[in-house]
LOVEXDREN-525756 format. One record per residue (C-alpha): x negated, y negated, z; residue number from 0. Coordinates in pm, whole numbers, plus 50000, padded with zeros to 5 digits. Last residue first. Layout:
N
REC      px      py      pz   resi
REC       X       Y       Z    NUM
...
***
This chain:
458
REC      px      py      pz   resi
REC   63577   57589   17299    457
REC   63562   57531   16930    456
REC   63620   57178   16936    455
REC   63367   57136   17230    454
REC   63082   57012   17079    453
REC   63146   56882   16775    452
REC   63427   56694   16878    451
REC   63261   56559   17175    450
REC   62980   56452   16994    449
REC   63206   56192   16779    448
REC   63369   56063   17099    447
REC   63695   56164   17271    446
REC   63865   55833   17432    445
REC   63974   55826   17749    444
REC   63681   55714   17883    443
REC   63644   55443   17691    442
REC   63972   55282   17792    441
REC   63928   55321   18104    440
REC   63542   55147   18080    439
REC   63701   54860   17863    438
REC   63965   54810   18151    437
REC   63725   54748   18420    436
REC   63530   54526   18215    435
REC   63814   54326   18154    434
REC   63951   54316   18529    433
REC   63588   54200   18607    432
REC   63588   53902   18377    431
REC   63932   53790   18484    430
REC   63816   53868   18855    429
REC   63516   53630   18790    428
REC   63693   53372   18649    427
REC   63905   53304   18929    426
REC   63635   53343   19201    425
REC   63452   53094   19018    424
REC   63076   53149   18915    423
REC   62766   52929   19036    422
REC   62872   52821   19387    421
REC   62852   53165   19496    420
REC   62669   53414   19285    419
REC   62427   53507   19506    418
REC   62710   53628   19779    417
REC   62754   53885   19525    416
REC   62611   54187   19646    415
REC   62823   54489   19793    414
REC   63089   54413   19512    413
REC   62855   54380   19259    412
REC   62667   54728   19314    411
REC   63041   54879   19278    410
REC   63063   54709   18941    409
REC   62734   54802   18817    408
REC   62798   55208   18915    407
REC   63128   55181   18756    406
REC   63013   55003   18417    405
REC   62747   55315   18406    404
REC   62386   55403   18439    403
REC   62264   55113   18706    402
REC   61964   55015   18633    401
REC   61620   55241   18702    400
REC   61434   55235   19019    399
REC   61094   55152   19121    398
REC   60979   55220   19498    397
REC   60604   55263   19398    396
REC   60611   55596   19532    395
REC   60965   55687   19398    394
REC   60815   55604   19056    393
REC   60547   55832   19101    392
REC   60771   56125   19181    391
REC   61004   56044   18889    390
REC   60737   56077   18626    389
REC   60585   55762   18441    388
REC   60598   55751   18079    387
REC   60841   55542   17987    386
REC   60694   55330   18304    385
REC   60388   55261   18089    384
REC   60164   55189   18371    383
REC   60066   54807   18478    382
REC   60347   54742   18750    381
REC   60336   54412   18949    380
REC   60336   54482   19313    379
REC   60660   54374   19506    378
REC   60892   54119   19441    377
REC   60896   53952   19785    376
REC   61249   53755   19806    375
REC   61129   53390   19939    374
REC   61469   53340   20093    373
REC   61540   53029   19890    372
REC   61351   53129   19571    371
REC   61500   53454   19537    370
REC   61830   53298   19581    369
REC   61744   53058   19291    368
REC   61623   53368   19094    367
REC   61923   53536   19159    366
REC   62139   53245   19036    365
REC   61932   53212   18749    364
REC   62027   53523   18623    363
REC   62410   53499   18722    362
REC   62419   53181   18502    361
REC   62231   53341   18211    360
REC   62455   53603   18184    359
REC   62810   53400   18256    358
REC   62718   53134   17997    357
REC   62582   53374   17762    356
REC   62893   53581   17759    355
REC   62677   53912   17678    354
REC   62701   54140   17385    353
REC   62343   54031   17253    352
REC   62184   54272   17532    351
REC   62022   54210   17877    350
REC   61770   54359   18079    349
REC   61456   54220   17951    348
REC   61411   53911   18183    347
REC   61122   53689   18078    346
REC   60877   53475   18274    345
REC   60753   53170   18162    344
REC   60422   52990   18127    343
REC   60476   52669   17904    342
REC   60242   52435   18123    341
REC   59970   52688   18135    340
REC   59969   52717   17744    339
REC   60119   53095   17620    338
REC   59992   53428   17635    337
REC   60111   53439   17972    336
REC   60462   53572   17957    335
REC   60510   53784   18262    334
REC   60776   54074   18207    333
REC   61105   54139   18416    332
REC   61284   54436   18411    331
REC   60962   54659   18334    330
REC   61033   54894   18000    329
REC   60777   54695   17804    328
REC   60473   54718   18068    327
REC   60228   54458   18018    326
REC   60214   54191   18242    325
REC   60469   54356   18482    324
REC   60767   54373   18677    323
REC   61007   54618   18831    322
REC   61391   54719   18844    321
REC   61344   54964   18544    320
REC   61479   54930   18178    319
REC   61595   55237   17970    318
REC   61561   55195   17558    317
REC   61832   55479   17465    316
REC   62000   55489   17813    315
REC   62029   55126   17834    314
REC   62181   55141   17449    313
REC   62454   55377   17596    312
REC   62501   55137   17900    311
REC   62579   54846   17662    310
REC   62817   55034   17457    309
REC   63033   55053   17794    308
REC   62984   54673   17807    307
REC   62846   54418   18045    306
REC   62493   54476   17992    305
REC   62357   54142   18106    304
REC   62649   54049   18330    303
REC   62746   54381   18522    302
REC   62375   54434   18518    301
REC   62334   54145   18751    300
REC   62489   54335   19081    299
REC   62184   54614   18992    298
REC   61924   54342   18940    297
REC   62001   54155   19265    296
REC   61661   54232   19405    295
REC   61475   54227   19103    294
REC   61613   53905   19012    293
REC   61535   53752   19332    292
REC   61157   53883   19373    291
REC   61122   53738   18997    290
REC   61196   53408   19137    289
REC   61019   53437   19438    288
REC   60705   53544   19245    287
REC   60724   53215   19019    286
REC   60831   52989   19298    285
REC   60464   53133   19447    284
REC   60319   53044   19153    283
REC   60234   53235   18866    282
REC   59868   53264   18733    281
REC   59860   53564   18568    280
REC   59843   53728   18931    279
REC   59642   53578   19198    278
REC   59775   53227   19138    277
REC   59508   52967   19145    276
REC   59601   52758   18842    275
REC   59944   52787   18933    274
REC   60249   52790   18671    273
REC   60594   52901   18765    272
REC   60683   52505   18900    271
REC   60614   52386   18540    270
REC   60556   52002   18621    269
REC   60695   51729   18350    268
REC   60968   51621   18606    267
REC   60993   51939   18855    266
REC   61058   52217   18609    265
REC   61204   52568   18616    264
REC   61091   52851   18344    263
REC   61304   53139   18231    262
REC   61308   53370   17920    261
REC   61596   53609   17827    260
REC   61504   53895   17650    259
REC   61839   53999   17428    258
REC   61785   54372   17325    257
REC   61940   54541   16986    256
REC   61955   54909   16985    255
REC   61692   55148   17043    254
REC   61791   55386   16778    253
REC   61887   55718   16738    252
REC   62245   55657   16695    251
REC   62325   55335   16494    250
REC   62576   55045   16680    249
REC   62390   55019   17014    248
REC   62390   54682   17124    247
REC   62695   54528   16934    246
REC   62560   54193   16815    245
REC   62694   54259   16452    244
REC   62628   54091   16120    243
REC   62881   54200   15795    242
REC   62743   54164   15469    241
REC   62921   54027   15161    240
REC   62661   53719   15123    239
REC   62929   53472   15284    238
REC   62986   53699   15542    237
REC   62637   53752   15640    236
REC   62595   53364   15681    235
REC   62856   53337   15887    234
REC   62787   53636   16127    233
REC   62439   53507   16197    232
REC   62525   53143   16228    231
REC   62810   53220   16488    230
REC   62573   53458   16672    229
REC   62311   53195   16665    228
REC   62546   52955   16786    227
REC   62648   53135   17076    226
REC   62271   53201   17155    225
REC   62220   52822   17127    224
REC   62507   52700   17337    223
REC   62370   52943   17668    222
REC   62045   52726   17598    221
REC   62213   52432   17573    220
REC   62351   52462   17898    219
REC   62032   52587   18070    218
REC   61812   52344   17898    217
REC   61638   52463   17602    216
REC   61369   52746   17564    215
REC   61299   52812   17183    214
REC   61524   53079   17011    213
REC   61365   53417   16928    212
REC   61522   53563   16572    211
REC   61520   53948   16527    210
REC   61681   54119   16256    209
REC   61777   54481   16238    208
REC   61897   54640   15895    207
REC   61789   55009   15959    206
REC   61440   55009   16043    205
REC   61500   54942   16425    204
REC   61248   54730   16615    203
REC   61372   54421   16437    202
REC   61236   54224   16141    201
REC   61090   53912   16212    200
REC   61176   53546   16342    199
REC   60998   53295   16556    198
REC   60992   52998   16756    197
REC   61317   52860   16644    196
REC   61436   52493   16747    195
REC   61787   52433   16772    194
REC   61928   52128   16665    193
REC   62226   52238   16519    192
REC   62170   52130   16143    191
REC   61853   52155   16076    190
REC   61710   52394   16326    189
REC   61980   52647   16351    188
REC   62042   52596   15962    187
REC   61630   52660   15934    186
REC   61662   53011   16138    185
REC   61970   53114   15952    184
REC   61808   53082   15614    183
REC   61509   53216   15697    182
REC   61719   53524   15809    181
REC   61889   53542   15480    180
REC   61573   53549   15276    179
REC   61377   53810   15490    178
REC   61673   54038   15461    177
REC   61498   54320   15273    176
REC   61247   54355   15486    175
REC   61088   54642   15298    174
REC   60969   54435   15000    173
REC   60825   54247   15274    172
REC   60683   54350   15581    171
REC   60803   54538   15888    170
REC   60776   54332   16183    169
REC   60918   54608   16396    168
REC   61084   54855   16154    167
REC   60991   55156   16328    166
REC   60975   55507   16183    165
REC   60952   55374   15849    164
REC   61022   55653   15541    163
REC   61123   55442   15291    162
REC   61239   55615   14941    161
REC   61347   55318   14678    160
REC   61656   55290   14757    159
REC   61699   55420   15097    158
REC   62042   55540   15209    157
REC   62012   55792   15504    156
REC   61651   55643   15631    155
REC   61865   55281   15651    154
REC   61733   54959   15449    153
REC   61989   54933   15226    152
REC   62267   54930   15475    151
REC   62558   55141   15487    150
REC   62749   55225   15814    149
REC   63035   55446   15833    148
REC   63329   55487   16085    147
REC   63543   55778   16220    146
REC   63593   55859   16551    145
REC   63910   56100   16582    144
REC   64223   56110   16430    143
REC   64412   55934   16725    142
REC   64254   55615   16599    141
REC   64495   55622   16324    140
REC   64509   55277   16153    139
REC   64144   55165   16275    138
REC   63957   55435   16023    137
REC   63618   55247   16021    136
REC   63439   55086   15734    135
REC   63085   54887   15767    134
REC   62889   54739   15500    133
REC   62584   54609   15408    132
REC   62470   54587   15771    131
REC   62280   54304   15956    130
REC   62173   54397   16297    129
REC   62103   54197   16597    128
REC   61794   54134   16802    127
REC   61775   53839   17032    126
REC   61495   53629   17201    125
REC   61696   53359   17381    124
REC   61507   53094   17568    123
REC   61593   52927   17937    122
REC   61490   52583   18053    121
REC   61590   52496   18460    120
REC   61540   52119   18520    119
REC   61516   51883   18789    118
REC   61432   52167   19065    117
REC   61463   51991   19409    116
REC   61650   52221   19565    115
REC   61974   52051   19522    114
REC   61883   51998   19172    113
REC   61898   52395   19096    112
REC   62244   52399   19232    111
REC   62349   52112   18968    110
REC   62125   52248   18687    109
REC   62306   52591   18730    108
REC   62677   52467   18798    107
REC   62680   52340   18434    106
REC   62616   52712   18329    105
REC   62932   52833   18533    104
REC   63161   52534   18353    103
REC   63072   52716   18030    102
REC   63284   52995   18146    101
REC   63630   52800   18162    100
REC   63829   53015   18375     99
REC   63791   52731   18665     98
REC   63951   52456   18434     97
REC   63740   52152   18510     96
REC   63973   51881   18645     95
REC   64148   51622   18469     94
REC   64433   51587   18727     93
REC   64701   51544   18476     92
REC   64572   51820   18319     91
REC   64354   52109   18325     90
REC   64018   52081   18128     89
REC   63843   52304   17932     88
REC   63513   52177   17779     87
REC   63400   52170   17416     86
REC   63148   52228   17175     85
REC   63163   52030   16889     84
REC   63117   52117   16506     83
REC   63193   51891   16230     82
REC   63352   52018   15892     81
REC   63339   51811   15568     80
REC   63027   52065   15441     79
REC   63200   52384   15556     78
REC   62925   52612   15476     77
REC   62682   52358   15639     76
REC   62874   52319   15960     75
REC   62772   51926   16079     74
REC   62635   51925   16419     73
REC   62784   51756   16724     72
REC   62669   51912   17044     71
REC   62591   51650   17273     70
REC   62899   51497   17221     69
REC   63075   51760   17460     68
REC   63439   51770   17336     67
REC   63719   51799   17597     66
REC   63992   52067   17521     65
REC   64290   52017   17695     64
REC   64483   52224   17929     63
REC   64848   52168   18060     62
REC   64884   52368   18412     61
REC   65085   52660   18522     60
REC   64768   52894   18424     59
REC   64916   53171   18217     58
REC   64663   53381   18037     57
REC   64332   53272   17962     56
REC   64301   53317   17533     55
REC   64691   53360   17489     54
REC   64742   53104   17755     53
REC   64535   52825   17579     52
REC   64807   52595   17470     51
REC   64588   52298   17332     50
REC   64596   51908   17441     49
REC   64270   51753   17261     48
REC   64059   51584   17499     47
REC   64086   51290   17746     46
REC   63766   51100   17724     45
REC   63580   51258   17408     44
REC   63935   51241   17229     43
REC   63993   50869   17352     42
REC   63645   50764   17181     41
REC   63836   50846   16868     40
REC   63937   51106   16604     39
REC   64236   50886   16431     38
REC   64146   51085   16109     37
REC   63908   51349   16184     36
REC   64180   51614   16171     35
REC   64168   51918   16447     34
REC   64053   52241   16414     33
REC   64070   52488   16682     32
REC   63796   52730   16780     31
REC   63709   53073   17002     30
REC   63380   53239   17046     29
REC   63393   53581   17235     28
REC   63214   53539   17550     27
REC   63448   53766   17716     26
REC   63583   53479   17970     25
REC   63694   53299   17607     24
REC   63442   53052   17463     23
REC   63482   52736   17323     22
REC   63456   52533   16957     21
REC   63635   52238   16859     20
REC   63587   52223   16517     19
REC   63639   51839   16356     18
REC   63765   51797   16008     17
REC   63740   51537   15736     16
REC   63402   51428   15783     15
REC   63256   51154   15569     14
REC   62932   51169   15660     13
REC   62888   50808   15783     12
REC   63212   50827   15980     11
REC   63118   51167   16169     10
REC   62772   51073   16225      9
REC   62915   50740   16362      8
REC   63170   50906   16586      7
REC   62849   51117   16732      6
REC   62627   50831   16746      5
REC   62915   50648   16968      4
REC   62962   50943   17173      3
REC   62614   50940   17269      2
REC   62355   51161   17187      1
REC   62131   51295   17438      0
***
């Protein structure tokens, strides 16, 4: 890991004039404060930069400071004289971690894991998102009704030349019109922000969807990497006069954007998920218990992994079921077996890219570790296509869908939250849940375009 001295030397040798201190709010939105590099010294890493964050976190009654994490220093390539540093939020003068800083939740992951004899939790992000030519909406007078227009050169409603792809998955050039932009995003992730990209391709939707898979990193670095991917994609799109969105379901009729989160636990160099003698896909008992914990807490996890009202619309278009499988894409947990034995992972498929990664990743690992502690039985793996399975068969196999709304997910979390203790603070959880409830209430009060068409002449 880089030292403070290395970060300061990089700043000096590259003539950095500005330091961009980045952090996430409760909802996972990236925020920043930019300070002069002149006089930025070791003291800034020790005591931080005092900042009024009441507009972000509400009144706390304490002075708050942004303490930069030297591990995350990187030059912002489209701002060549600016250094990026992710920052932790501390309360002063005690210099204690601020409990509403969601980045602290992901730091708790390794603390809890090490208490169980696990030396490293590694997570990867396989993320879909859209890049559109333009999106316009009537935000000045929302009472006039839903009104927005999406313009993308790849769309079936606006093709040039005529294209007729039902699926955009792995679409080839020239129809993959944003290949060059995606290459640029991937190379910036690797060359400037030290986040390895395993692959990138066109997404499943033919309407401008992209897909980038970030390699497994330590839990905190993995969450940082997803925020960095959003930051890079949005800025590269903006520079090209396009717009990137990580909204789960922006286009009606599409399956929307998914976020698959891969997990692996290590003890030293040993992958704890791999067992050469394992009965199914060479999975160890630790891996099976981890999967069992995820399935046991699946409903409560939904509060963090499909956090918004649009997330549930996406889930209806591309449903997931509380089951695990080597082959079924609709299973909540998939086994990643087509990798080297020591790299064996399991993939959680029930998330979307609108998540706060610090909370979603922490909650996911908390559920898995709880499964290991309690030796949770994941049940039998599913080999059938869950999207084609009838309800009777699902009932026989004790397979259930995820919650259908924010309200159902919140109700599940109310009765199942002990597994989060020691990971997510009560103060942070309260603010986060308040936002989810507020979004649900606002969404329920707004008429939709469909309702206008369906009920206008009733």
